[in-house]
C-alpha positions in Angstrom: 144.8 100.7 143.9 142.3 100.6 146.8 139.7 97.9 147.2 136.8 98.7 145.0 133.2 98.4 146.1 130.1 98.8 143.9 130.5 102.6 143.8 134.3 102.8 144.0 134.8 100.9 140.7 132.9 103.7 138.9 135.0 106.4 140.5 138.3 104.6 139.6 137.2 104.0 136.0 136.4 107.7 135.6 139.7 108.7 137.2 141.7 106.6 134.8 140.0 108.1 131.8 140.1 111.7 133.1 143.3 112.5 131.1 141.8 111.6 127.7 143.2 114.3 125.4 140.1 114.7 123.2 137.6 116.7 125.3 134.6 115.4 123.4 135.6 111.8 123.7 136.3 112.4 127.5 132.8 113.9 127.9 131.1 111.1 126.1 133.0 108.3 127.8 132.5 109.9 131.2 128.8 109.9 130.7 128.7 106.4 129.2 130.6 104.9 132.1 128.4 106.6 134.7 125.2 105.5 133.1 126.4 102.0 132.2 127.6 101.3 135.7 124.3 102.7 137.2 122.3 100.5 134.8 124.2 97.4 136.1 123.6 98.4 139.7 119.9 99.2 139.1 119.1 95.8 137.6 121.6 93.9 139.7 123.1 92.5 136.5 124.1 88.9 137.0 127.2 87.3 135.4 125.2 85.0 133.1 123.1 88.1 131.9 126.3 90.1 131.3 127.7 87.2 129.2 124.4 86.9 127.3 124.7 90.6 126.5 128.2 90.2 125.3 127.2 87.2 123.1 124.3 89.2 121.6 126.5 92.2 120.7 129.1 89.8 119.2 126.4 88.2 117.1 125.2 91.6 115.9 128.7 92.5 114.8 129.2 89.1 113.1 125.9 89.7 111.1 127.3 92.9 109.5 128.4 92.6 105.9 129.0 95.1 103.1 125.2 94.7 102.3 123.8 94.4 105.8 124.2 96.8 108.8 122.9 95.0 111.8 124.1 97.5 114.4 122.2 100.4 112.7 119.2 98.1 112.7 119.7 97.5 116.4 119.9 101.3 117.0 116.8 101.7 115.0 114.6 99.2 116.9 115.8 100.7 120.2 114.7 104.1 119.2 118.2 105.5 119.5 118.5 106.4 115.9 115.3 108.4 116.0 116.4 110.1 119.3 119.8 111.2 117.8 118.0 112.3 114.7 115.4 114.4 116.7 118.1 116.0 118.8 120.2 116.9 115.7 117.1 118.1 113.9 116.1 120.4 116.8 119.6 122.1 116.9 120.0 123.0 113.2 116.8 122.7 111.2 115.0 126.0 110.5 111.3 126.0 111.6 110.2 125.9 107.9 112.5 123.0 106.9 111.0 119.6 106.1 110.9 117.2 109.0 113.5 114.5 108.9 113.3 110.7 109.3 115.6 107.8 109.4 118.2 106.9 106.8 117.9 103.2 107.8 120.3 100.3 107.2 119.6 99.9 103.4 121.0 103.2 102.0 123.6 102.9 99.2 126.0 105.5 97.8 126.1 106.2 94.1 122.7 105.1 93.1 121.9 105.2 89.3 121.2 108.7 87.9 117.8 109.2 86.1 116.3 111.9 84.1 113.1 113.6 85.3 110.1 111.3 84.9 112.1 108.1 84.6 111.3 105.1 86.9 113.7 103.7 89.5 112.4 100.2 88.9 115.2 98.4 87.0 113.3 95.1 87.2 109.5 95.0 86.8 108.1 93.1 89.7 104.6 94.5 89.5 103.1 96.9 92.0 101.1 100.1 91.4 103.1 102.6 89.5 103.0 106.1 91.0 104.5 109.5 90.4 106.3 111.6 93.1 106.6 115.3 92.1 107.1 118.7 93.7 109.6 121.4 94.4 112.8 121.9 96.5 113.1 125.3 98.0 114.8 127.1 100.9 113.1 128.0 104.1 111.9 131.3 102.5 110.3 129.5 99.5 113.0 130.3 97.0 113.7 127.5 94.4 116.8 125.4 94.9 118.1 124.5 91.4 120.2 121.4 90.6 119.5 119.9 94.0 120.3 116.1 94.1 117.4 113.9 95.2 118.3 110.3 96.2 115.3 108.0 96.6 115.2 104.3 97.6 112.6 101.8 98.7 111.5 98.2 98.7 110.2 96.5 95.5 106.7 95.2 95.1 107.6 92.0 97.0 108.7 94.0 100.1 112.5 93.6 99.7 115.4 96.0 99.2 117.9 95.2 96.6 120.4 94.6 99.4 118.3 91.7 100.4 118.1 90.2 97.0 120.1 87.1 95.8 122.5 89.4 93.8 122.9 92.3 96.2 125.4 94.0 94.0 122.7 94.8 91.5 121.0 98.1 92.3 117.2 98.4 91.9 114.4 100.6 93.3 116.8 103.4 94.0 118.0 106.4 92.0 119.2 110.0 91.9 117.5 112.9 90.2 118.2 116.6 89.8 115.8 119.6 90.2 115.4 122.0 87.3 116.1 125.7 87.3 112.8 126.3 89.1 113.5 123.6 91.8 111.0 121.2 90.3 111.3 117.4 90.2 109.3 114.4 89.2 110.0 110.7 89.2 108.2 107.4 88.8 108.3 104.5 91.2 105.8 101.9 92.6 103.7 102.4 95.7 105.8 101.0 98.5 104.3 98.2 100.7 104.9 97.6 104.4 107.6 95.1 105.2 109.2 93.3 108.1 112.7 94.3 109.3 115.1 91.3 108.8 114.0 88.8 111.4 116.7 86.1 110.6 119.4 87.8 112.6 120.1 88.6 116.2 118.1 91.9 116.1 115.1 90.2 114.6 115.3 87.5 117.3 115.6 90.3 120.0 112.4 92.0 118.6 110.5 88.7 118.6 111.4 88.2 122.3 109.8 91.5 123.0 106.6 90.4 121.3 106.9 93.2 118.7 105.6 92.8 115.2 108.8 94.1 113.5 106.9 95.8 110.7 107.6 99.1 109.0 104.8 100.9 107.1 105.3 101.4 103.4 107.6 104.4 102.7 109.9 106.1 100.2 113.3 107.2 101.5 114.4 110.6 100.4 117.9 112.3 100.7 118.1 115.8 99.3 121.5 117.6 99.0 122.5 121.0 97.6 125.6 123.2 98.2 125.1 125.6 101.2 122.2 123.7 102.6 121.8 121.2 105.4 121.4 117.7 104.0 117.8 116.5 104.3 117.3 112.9 105.2 113.6 112.0 105.3 110.9 109.6 104.1 107.3 109.7 102.9 105.0 107.2 104.6 101.8 105.6 103.0 98.8 106.8 105.1 96.8 103.6 104.4 99.3 101.2 105.8 98.0 99.3 108.8 101.2 99.8 110.8 101.4 103.6 110.2 100.9 104.1 114.0 103.3 101.5 115.2 106.5 101.7 113.1 109.0 99.3 114.7 111.8 101.8 114.3 109.8 104.9 115.3 110.4 106.8 112.0 106.9 108.1 111.2 105.9 111.8 111.7 102.4 113.2 110.8 103.9 115.7 108.4 105.5 112.9 106.3 102.3 110.8 105.9 101.0 110.9 102.3 98.7 109.1 99.9 99.0 108.7 96.1 95.9 110.1 94.3 94.8 110.6 90.8 94.0 114.1 89.7 96.6 115.8 91.7 96.9 119.5 90.5 100.0 120.0 88.6 100.8 116.3 88.3 103.0 115.7 85.2 100.9 112.7 84.2 97.1 112.3 84.6 97.0 108.6 84.1 98.9 107.7 87.3 98.3 108.2 91.0 100.6 111.0 92.2 102.1 112.3 95.4 102.8 116.0 95.5 105.4 116.9 98.2 107.6 120.0 98.4 110.9 119.7 100.3 112.2 122.7 102.3 116.0 122.9 103.0 117.6 124.6 105.9 120.8 126.7 105.4 124.0 125.1 106.6 125.2 126.9 109.7 128.8 128.1 109.9 131.1 125.3 110.9 128.4 122.7 110.6 129.2 119.4 108.8 127.2 116.3 108.0 124.4 115.1 110.2 123.5 111.8 108.6 122.2 109.2 111.1 123.2 106.2 109.1 125.6 105.1 106.3 126.0 102.8 103.3 126.8 99.3 104.9 129.8 98.9 102.6 131.4 102.0 104.0 131.3 100.7 107.5 133.3 97.5 107.1 136.9 97.5 108.5 139.6 98.1 105.9 141.3 95.1 104.6 144.8 94.6 106.0 
């Protein structure tokens, strides 16, 4: 092997990986090595800074549990999750499809199933009760019957169930089905803004950047139906003071809403309501999942 200077080491690393059998892995790693090495050259990365970075990433990994996904949180606060989401969205979503948002690090598989009109609040912690209702259709406006709608959010104290003392207990999340006309309605409480977890390495990283770490109040939505592209989105409360500075860059104008009384067609007149119709894009031939995120428990290494 020849003596390697600051440019030669990059060329040699690329040469050693050039025979990677998987073409997509080869493409990704080729770009990753080139950009990573160029980053180190651009900032003149010092040994102690390199070691601090290694220690930080180690701490992020050590903070991950079946109920906490610190690496997804890191991707979120860096804007990487939103970037991947936007690129994926642009390649497959039909123009009329509902805009997507982030799945986030607090999603859980197999949430409780509820009948139309029931509340996702298993434990009453107060808060303003609201109704979310609307229709699920395809891009041409045709009803999508029996679509599954997953929703989850913080409780009235600003915490997800995964942050509770007994994280195995599910609360403020549930699954609903649309009727034959694609209609749905459900009860919840108006979500409040909250801070991302600041007690771990990602929170400390955000504090060092002098960022507030706040997310505006929102309801996560996951809509699935056979033959359609999975829709991962969220509805954001328009009166939240941080609606314009979400620390994970999830807000889009089309997803900003406000609960109001007297909404036309609301199933109950005594509660503030949000009317929102979701439009699904058809699944393209050969296309599979596009979920930017996962249930934390599904990302832990298998026990030996």
